[in-house]
C-alpha positions as CSV (number, residue, x, y, z in Angstrom):
1,M,-56.1,-115.3,-119.7
2,D,-55.9,-119.1,-120.5
3,A,-56.9,-121.4,-117.6
4,D,-53.5,-123.3,-117.9
5,Q,-51.4,-120.2,-117.5
6,A,-49.8,-118.9,-114.8
7,V,-51.8,-116.4,-112.5
8,P,-49.2,-113.8,-111.3
9,P,-49.7,-113.0,-108.0
10,G,-49.9,-109.3,-108.3
11,L,-53.0,-109.4,-110.1
12,I,-54.7,-111.1,-107.5
13,R,-53.5,-108.1,-105.0
14,R,-54.2,-105.5,-107.8
15,A,-57.9,-106.9,-107.8
16,A,-57.9,-107.2,-104.2
17,A,-57.1,-103.4,-104.0
18,L,-59.8,-102.5,-106.7
19,L,-62.3,-104.4,-104.8
20,A,-61.7,-103.0,-101.4
21,T,-63.1,-99.7,-102.5
22,G,-66.3,-101.4,-103.2
23,P,-68.2,-103.6,-105.9
24,A,-67.1,-103.8,-109.4
25,H,-68.6,-105.4,-112.8
26,T,-66.5,-108.2,-114.3
27,L,-65.7,-105.8,-117.1
28,E,-64.7,-103.2,-114.8
29,V,-62.3,-105.4,-113.3
30,A,-61.0,-106.9,-116.6
31,E,-60.3,-103.4,-117.6
32,A,-58.7,-102.3,-114.4
33,V,-56.7,-105.3,-113.4
34,L,-55.9,-106.8,-116.8
35,G,-56.1,-103.8,-119.0
36,L,-58.7,-105.8,-121.2
37,R,-61.1,-103.4,-123.3
38,G,-64.0,-104.7,-125.5
39,A,-64.5,-108.6,-126.4
40,P,-66.6,-108.9,-123.2
41,Q,-66.7,-112.6,-123.4
42,A,-63.1,-113.0,-123.6
43,A,-62.4,-110.6,-120.6
44,S,-65.2,-112.3,-118.4
45,R,-63.5,-115.4,-118.9
46,A,-60.2,-114.1,-118.0
47,V,-61.7,-112.5,-114.7
48,F,-63.2,-115.7,-113.7
49,T,-59.8,-117.6,-114.5
50,L,-58.1,-115.1,-112.3
51,L,-60.4,-114.8,-109.3
52,G,-63.1,-117.5,-109.7
53,S,-61.3,-120.2,-107.4
54,D,-60.1,-117.7,-104.9
55,P,-62.8,-117.6,-101.8
56,R,-62.0,-114.1,-101.4
57,F,-63.7,-113.2,-104.2
58,Q,-67.5,-113.2,-104.6
59,V,-69.6,-112.7,-107.6
60,D,-73.4,-112.2,-108.2
61,A,-75.6,-113.3,-111.0
62,D,-75.3,-109.8,-112.4
63,G,-71.5,-110.4,-112.9
64,C,-70.5,-108.0,-110.0
65,W,-67.6,-109.1,-107.7
66,R,-66.9,-108.2,-104.1
67,L,-64.2,-108.9,-101.8
68,D,-65.1,-111.2,-98.8
69,R,-63.5,-109.0,-95.8
70,S,-63.9,-112.1,-93.6
71,E,-60.9,-113.7,-95.5
72,P,-57.5,-112.1,-94.8
73,E,-56.0,-109.8,-97.2
74,P,-53.1,-111.1,-99.4
75,G,-50.1,-111.3,-97.8
76,P,-46.4,-111.1,-99.3
77,A,-45.9,-113.1,-102.3
78,L,-44.2,-116.5,-101.9
79,R,-40.9,-115.7,-103.3
80,H,-40.6,-112.7,-101.2
81,L,-40.7,-114.7,-97.8
82,S,-37.6,-115.9,-95.8
83,F,-37.3,-119.5,-94.9
84,A,-35.0,-121.7,-92.9
85,V,-34.5,-124.9,-94.3
86,V,-33.7,-127.5,-91.7
87,D,-32.1,-131.0,-91.9
88,V,-31.2,-132.8,-89.0
89,E,-29.1,-136.3,-88.7
90,T,-30.0,-138.3,-85.4
91,T,-28.8,-141.4,-83.5
92,G,-31.9,-142.9,-85.0
93,G,-35.2,-142.9,-83.2
94,A,-37.6,-140.6,-81.7
95,W,-36.7,-137.3,-79.6
96,S,-39.6,-138.4,-77.2
97,R,-37.5,-142.0,-76.6
98,G,-34.3,-140.2,-75.8
99,H,-32.5,-139.8,-79.2
100,R,-30.7,-136.8,-80.1
101,V,-29.2,-134.8,-82.9
102,T,-25.8,-135.7,-84.3
103,E,-25.6,-133.0,-87.1
104,V,-27.9,-130.0,-87.9
105,A,-27.9,-127.8,-91.0
106,V,-29.9,-124.8,-91.8
107,V,-30.1,-123.3,-95.4
108,T,-31.7,-119.9,-95.4
109,V,-33.6,-118.8,-98.5
110,S,-35.0,-115.3,-99.4
111,R,-36.6,-113.9,-102.3
112,G,-36.4,-117.0,-104.2
113,Q,-32.4,-117.3,-103.5
114,V,-30.4,-119.6,-101.1
115,E,-28.6,-117.0,-99.3
116,G,-26.3,-119.1,-96.7
117,S,-26.0,-121.9,-94.4
118,L,-25.2,-123.3,-91.0
119,E,-23.5,-126.5,-90.9
120,T,-22.0,-128.5,-87.8
121,L,-21.8,-131.7,-85.9
122,V,-23.3,-132.3,-82.6
123,N,-22.1,-134.4,-79.8
124,P,-25.4,-136.4,-78.9
125,G,-24.3,-137.6,-75.5
126,R,-24.9,-141.0,-76.3
127,P,-23.7,-144.0,-78.7
128,I,-24.8,-143.8,-82.7
129,P,-26.0,-147.5,-83.4
130,P,-23.9,-149.2,-86.1
131,R,-26.8,-149.1,-88.4
132,I,-27.3,-145.2,-88.2
133,Q,-23.4,-144.5,-88.7
134,G,-23.6,-146.8,-91.9
135,L,-26.6,-144.9,-93.4
136,T,-25.0,-141.1,-92.3
137,G,-21.4,-141.7,-92.2
138,I,-21.4,-139.9,-89.0
139,S,-19.4,-142.0,-86.2
140,D,-19.1,-141.8,-82.5
141,Q,-15.4,-141.0,-83.2
142,M,-16.6,-138.1,-85.5
143,V,-19.1,-136.4,-83.1
144,A,-16.5,-136.8,-79.7
145,A,-15.1,-133.4,-80.3
146,A,-18.1,-131.8,-81.4
147,P,-20.0,-129.5,-79.3
148,P,-23.3,-130.6,-77.6
149,F,-26.3,-128.9,-78.7
150,E,-26.4,-126.2,-76.1
151,G,-23.3,-125.1,-77.6
152,V,-24.6,-124.4,-81.0
153,A,-28.3,-123.5,-80.1
154,P,-27.7,-119.7,-80.3
155,Q,-26.4,-120.1,-84.0
156,V,-29.4,-122.3,-84.7
157,Q,-31.7,-119.6,-82.8
158,R,-30.2,-116.6,-85.3
159,A,-30.6,-118.9,-88.5
160,L,-34.4,-119.5,-87.6
161,A,-35.4,-116.0,-86.3
162,D,-38.0,-114.4,-88.5
163,R,-38.0,-117.3,-91.0
164,I,-40.4,-120.0,-91.8
165,F,-39.2,-123.3,-90.6
166,V,-39.0,-125.8,-93.3
167,A,-37.9,-129.4,-93.6
168,H,-38.8,-132.5,-95.6
169,N,-41.1,-134.2,-93.0
170,A,-41.1,-131.2,-90.9
171,S,-42.7,-132.6,-87.9
172,F,-39.6,-134.9,-87.2
173,D,-37.3,-132.4,-87.6
174,W,-39.2,-129.9,-85.7
175,S,-39.4,-132.6,-82.9
176,F,-35.7,-132.6,-82.6
177,I,-35.1,-129.0,-82.9
178,G,-37.7,-127.8,-80.6
179,G,-36.8,-130.4,-78.1
180,E,-33.1,-129.3,-78.3
181,L,-33.5,-125.9,-78.0
182,L,-36.0,-126.4,-75.1
183,E,-33.2,-128.4,-73.2
184,A,-30.8,-125.9,-74.0
185,T,-32.4,-122.5,-73.6
186,G,-35.3,-123.2,-71.8
187,E,-37.8,-121.9,-74.6
188,V,-38.8,-122.8,-78.2
189,P,-39.1,-120.1,-80.6
190,P,-42.5,-119.4,-82.0
191,V,-42.0,-120.3,-85.8
192,E,-44.4,-120.9,-88.9
193,R,-43.6,-124.3,-90.1
194,L,-43.8,-125.9,-93.8
195,C,-43.5,-129.3,-94.9
196,T,-42.0,-130.2,-98.3
197,V,-43.7,-133.7,-98.4
198,R,-47.2,-132.1,-97.9
199,L,-46.3,-129.4,-100.3
200,G,-45.4,-132.2,-103.0
201,R,-48.4,-134.2,-102.4
202,L,-50.3,-131.0,-103.2
203,L,-48.5,-129.8,-106.3
204,V,-47.2,-133.0,-107.8
205,P,-50.1,-135.4,-107.0
206,R,-49.2,-138.3,-109.5
207,L,-45.9,-139.3,-107.8
208,R,-46.1,-142.9,-106.1
209,R,-43.9,-141.7,-102.8
210,Y,-42.7,-138.3,-101.7
211,N,-39.5,-139.0,-99.9
212,L,-36.5,-136.8,-100.8
213,D,-35.4,-139.1,-103.3
214,A,-38.5,-139.0,-105.3
215,L,-39.2,-135.6,-105.4
216,T,-35.5,-134.4,-106.2
217,G,-35.5,-137.0,-109.0
218,Y,-38.9,-135.8,-110.3
219,F,-37.6,-132.1,-110.4
220,Q,-34.0,-133.4,-111.6
221,I,-32.3,-131.6,-108.6
222,P,-28.9,-133.1,-107.8
223,V,-28.5,-134.4,-104.0
224,H,-25.0,-134.1,-102.8
225,R,-23.9,-136.1,-99.5
226,R,-27.2,-137.7,-99.2
227,H,-28.1,-138.1,-95.7
228,R,-25.9,-135.6,-94.3
229,A,-27.3,-132.7,-92.7
230,H,-26.1,-130.2,-95.3
231,G,-26.7,-132.3,-98.2
232,D,-30.2,-132.8,-97.7
233,A,-31.0,-129.4,-96.1
234,L,-29.7,-127.8,-99.8
235,A,-31.5,-130.2,-101.9
236,T,-34.7,-129.7,-99.8
237,A,-34.4,-125.7,-100.4
238,R,-34.0,-126.2,-104.1
239,L,-37.0,-128.5,-103.9
240,L,-38.8,-125.8,-102.0
241,L,-38.0,-123.1,-104.6
242,R,-39.4,-125.4,-107.3
243,L,-42.8,-126.0,-105.3
244,L,-43.2,-122.3,-104.6
245,D,-43.0,-121.5,-108.1
246,L,-45.2,-124.3,-108.9
247,A,-47.8,-123.1,-106.5
248,E,-47.7,-119.3,-108.0
249,S,-48.3,-120.9,-111.5
250,R,-51.5,-122.2,-110.0
251,G,-52.7,-119.0,-108.8
252,I,-51.5,-119.6,-105.1
253,G,-49.9,-116.1,-104.0
254,D,-49.5,-116.1,-100.4
255,L,-48.7,-118.2,-97.4
256,H,-52.4,-118.0,-96.5
257,G,-53.5,-119.3,-99.7
258,L,-50.9,-122.1,-99.6
259,R,-52.0,-123.4,-96.3
260,R,-55.7,-123.1,-97.4
261,A,-54.6,-125.3,-100.4
262,M,-53.0,-127.9,-98.4
263,S,-55.9,-127.9,-95.9
């Protein structure tokens, strides 16, 4: 296995299963996990390429591998997880300063595919500044007949349930979604969160900027209706899939490994 090749996460899990039963020599790992027999130097290189950068796997001076049980076992492959990719348009400032959501979209992603979406205007209960109306195209007249957030909160909760919350600059979008849900329902759902800005910085380190335009441009992902919630959420969902593919190609097989790499 060449160092530049993708590392299939299934091989990592196969190695973990083998070493969970006890230590194994490099050549034994090569045969059981990679199907390599003979050519001990090539087999050893392949095993070190597969396992050498993963802290769960330890090797001693005699070439004997062990599984570090203090590290969590590999979880589901990244491509098998379910995500809720969120974008909000707002009245322009921070939630903590009284600003509110004017539009919300949630694009659901599962097993590497975009599955469906929720998209709705929201009445913020306060005027939208002219500068923000010019940026988003969402006017006071458009949201006048829209429901307040409490009217769409049940739909948003269902879209987020049992999924990983993803957004481009997730702390911003989550501050609004979490704040609006707390006001509307009295509780905030306990969700895992993932930020595509941070993922981009990890996986595409040579870019000068990591805003949505820069990353979608890098991956040649079309963005329709920029600065509207559904257009940006759909573009972020497609960006997420490209970033997860890139992570897996670098041997990051599960969410724990991804978080470890990001930290």
